[in-house]
N, C-alpha and C positions, 0 to 999 in steps of 0.2 A: 145905665150906659157907662162903659168903662172908658177911661182916658188913655189914648195911645200917644205918647210923646213923639214929636217929630224926630226924624233920624238924626238931625244935627244935635239935638239935646242928648240923645242916646250916645252918639259918637263922643261928645265932650265928656260925658260921665265915664264911659268906658276908657277913653284915652287917659283921662286924669287919674282914674283908679289904677290903671296899669302903671303909669309913670310913678305914682306914689308907692306902689307895691314893690317895684323893682329898683328904683333909684337908691343909690347908696347902700346896696345890700352886698357889696363885695366881701366885707368882713364876715357876714353871716354865711356866705357861700364857702369861704375858706374854713370857717369853723366847722361847718357840716362835713366838708371833704376830709378834714383832719379827723373828725369823729369816725368816719367810715374807715379810714386808713388804720386808726388806732384800734378799731374793733376787729381788725384782721380780715376785712372783706377786700377782695380784689375786684373792683368794679369792671375791669377789663375782661377778666375771666368770666364773670357773671354775664356780661354782654355777649361774649363769644359763645357761651353755652346756649344763647337764645338766637343764634344766627339764622336758623331755618325759619323761625317765626318772623324775624325782621325782614328777611329776603322775601317771604311770601307777602308780607304787608306792602313792601316797596313795589313788588311786581304788580300787585293789585292796583296801587295808585297809578302806576304808569300805564298798565293795560286798560284800565277803565277810562283813561282820558282825563282823569282828575288833574294830574300834574300839568298836562298841556293846557287845560282850561284855566288853571290858576296862573300859569306863566303868561298866557295870552291876555288875561284880564288886568294885568298890572300896567297902568298907563306909564308911558315913558317919562312924563313929568314927575310922577311919584318916584320912579327909579332914580332920576337925576337928583331929586331932593334928598333921598336917602344917601346916595353916594356922596353928595356934596357935604353932608353932615358927618361922615365918617372921618374922624380926625386922625392926624398923623400919630398922635399920642396913643390912640387906641390900637392902631396898627403896630406901632413899636412895642407896646405892651404885649400884644399877642405874639410877636416875634420873640421877645424875651422869654415868654412862657414856654414857647415851643423849642427853644434852643437846645435843651437837654435831649429831646427826642431826635432832633436833627444831628446833634453830635454823635449820638449812638449809631444812627444810620451811617454817617460819614466814616466813623471809625471801623465799621464792618464792611462798608462798600469799597472804600479806597483801596485796600489791598487786592481785592478781587478785580477791580477795574485796572489797577496798575499791572497786574499779571496779564490781563487780557491785552492791554495796550502793548506790553513788551512782546507778546506773541505775534501780534499783528505787525509791529514794526520790524520784527526779525524776518518776516517773509520778504521774498524778492520783490522789487518795485521798478523793474527795468522796462517791461513791455506793457502794452495795454492789457493783455490777457493776465499778466501777473497782478496788475493793479485791480482788475476785475475780481480776481481770486481773493485778493486782500479785502476788497470791499465786501464780498459775499461772506468771507470768514468773519469779518468784523460784525456783520449783521447777524449771522448765526450765533456767534459767541455772545453778543449782547442779549439776544433772545434767550439763550441758555442761562445767562447770568441773572435774568430778571427774577427778583425775589430771592436770589441765592444768599444775600446778606442775612435774611431771616432764617434760612436753613443751615447756617453755619458754613457757607461757602460751597455748597454742592448744588 
């Protein structure tokens, strides 16, 4: 006869092991990322080359109902507990880490947006029909500009 430990014991073992394995490993992560960069590997290009596979897997998760069942199974109390433990420091650290990415976006997007705004503001604004035309041109222009900062402005 084999012994099956209660779920509570398994949970404590699993939770404790995970916490021990991931806590304080930031330096290891940075070391590994540096090694990848120094090896001349571009992880972004590598990930991009596998986009079809990633899309297929994501589609399968959504279409099979797996994502929905996972989301529906998370109790609101657990969600509240997790959210309450996310610290301002962790958020600020993530913001600082992503700042160069945002700066790159802003430097490419701002000139495109400024040009678009100038065009819209140069249109007449005296009558309702002129204001409607401005509004529609604004909408069309913004749709056209979507992603243009990645394409070099076109």
